[in-house]
N, C-alpha and C positions, 0 to 999 in steps of 0.2 A: 748785250741789252738785257738778257735773261738774268744775269747776275745783278745788274743794277736794280731790276725790278724786285728781286729777293731782298736786297739790302734796304730798299725803300720800304718794303712791306714789313721787314723786321724792325726798322726804326719806328714805324707807325705803331706796331704792336708794343714796343717798349714804352713809347709815349702814353699809350692807352693803359698799359700796366702801371705806370707811375701815377695814373689817375684812379687806381684801384679797380681796374677792369678785370673781373674774374673771367670774362670771355677771352680776353687777350691772354691771360695766364693759361687758360685751358688750351688755346691754340698753340702756345709755345711749349707747353707740357706735351701735347700730342706730337709736336714736331720733333722734339729732342729726346723724349724719355727712352725710346727703344735703343737708340745709339748709346746713351749713357748706361743703360742696363746691360747691353752687350759688352761694353768695355769693362764694367764692374764684374760681370760674371766670368769674363776671361781671366781676371786676376784673382778673384776671391773663390771661384768654384762653388759658390753657394747662392742659390736663388733668393733665399731669405736675406742674406747680407747684401746682395746686389740690389734688391728692392729697397733696402734701407738706404743705400747710397743714393738711389734715385730720389727717395723721399727727402733726404738731407739736402741734396742739391736744389730741389725745387722749393723747399722751405726757405733756404737761403735766398733764392731768387725772390720769393714773395716778400721776405723781410727787408731785402735790399732794393726793392723795386723803384723806390724814389731816387736812388743814388746811381742807377745804371746809366751810363752814357750811351746816347743813340748813335754816336759817331764811331763806336768800337763794336767789334764783332761779339754778339751775344753768345754765339756758339763757342768761341774761344773762352769767354768768361765762364760759361757753364762747365766746359771741360777742364778748366783750371780748378774750379771748385771740386769737381768730381775727382781729379787727380790727387788733390790734397786730401780729400776724404779717404780715397783708396790707400794712399800712403800711410795715413794715420791708422786705418783699420789693419793694414798688413803688419805695421809695427806692433799693434796691440795683439794681433793673433800670434806673432812671433814670440812676444813676451809670455803669452799664455802657454804656448807650446814649451817654452823654456821652463816655466814654472811646473808644468805637468811632468816634464822630463826629470826635473830635480826631485819631484815627488815619486818618481819611479813608475809613472803610468805609461810612459812612452819610451820606446827604445828596446833594449834587450829584454826578452821574456825571462822571467825567473823560473828556475826549475821547481822552486817551491811555491806552488799555486796558493797554498794556505797563507803564506806571508803576504802575497798580493791582495788576497781577499781581506785579510786583516787590515792592511793599509787602506784599502778602498773603504772598508767599513768605518775606520777612524776618520778618514777624510770626509765621508758623507755625514758622520755624526758632527764633526766640527762645522761643516757647512750648515747643517740644520740649526746648530747653536748660533752661528753667525746670522742666519736669517731671522732668528728671534730678536736680534738686536735692532732690526730695521723697523721703521714705522709700518703700520698696517698697509698703507697705500704703497709704499716702496716694495714691501714683500709681495703684495698682490701683483703689482706690475712686473716685478722681476720674475715671478713664477709664470705669469702669462707669457712673458718673452722667452724664457728658457725651457719650460716644460711643454707649453702648448705651441711654441714656435710662432707666436703671433707677431705681426709687424707692428711698428709704432702706430700706424694708422688704425689697424684693427683693434689694438688695445685702447687707443683713444676713443674710437667709436663705441666700444664695449663699456667703457667707464665714463664716457661723456666728458672727456678732457682732450686738449690739443695734443698732437703728436710731439710737439716740442716739449710739453710738460712730461710726457711719457719718457722721452729721451733724457731729460734732466733727472727724473726719478731713477732710471736705470743706471745712469752714471754715478749718482750718489750711492745707490745700493752697492755697486761694484767697488767703489772706494771704501765703503764701510766693511764689506766682506774681506777685502784685501788687508785692511787694517786689523781686523779681527784675526785673520790667519797669521799676520806678522806678530801679533801679541802672543800667539800660541806656537811660535817657533817655526812657522812655515813661511819661507821668503816670498814676498810679493814682487816679482820681477816684471 
């Protein structure tokens, strides 16, 4: 009987959510955020990235609220979204590690530390040049994310824009930086 009560309650919350109830959204967020966060941190080993997964999952819930079926498990839906998000992030991290390894920043340490410092200096100079090709808003958002380690929500609050807009700007900035690096002979993998 207890399980039936939970399913009924969840179906009612999904119905309210479909009617734009922020209260229902908050209840569902409170119910599932910690488990999604724990799952994300287990795989990503980063509180910042795990928090971004939680934000992405619940942004998707809000944007899809009118399409979610009440006869299916919301928990399963949320964890499917989380799993897909985690897989995409892990692939992206693996690609970034490959690129860094190709640049010589990860792996065997060189006996010639001067060479590493020179490569790092050249890399940083190229990165600074790439940042100058971004729009002011993209550069500001990218730097808040990477240097101040702010979450999408924190950046959005600071700049008065939505977290989804922040995510879009960061994605475009990363694409532009990768393209800039490719044009200068550094493979974007």
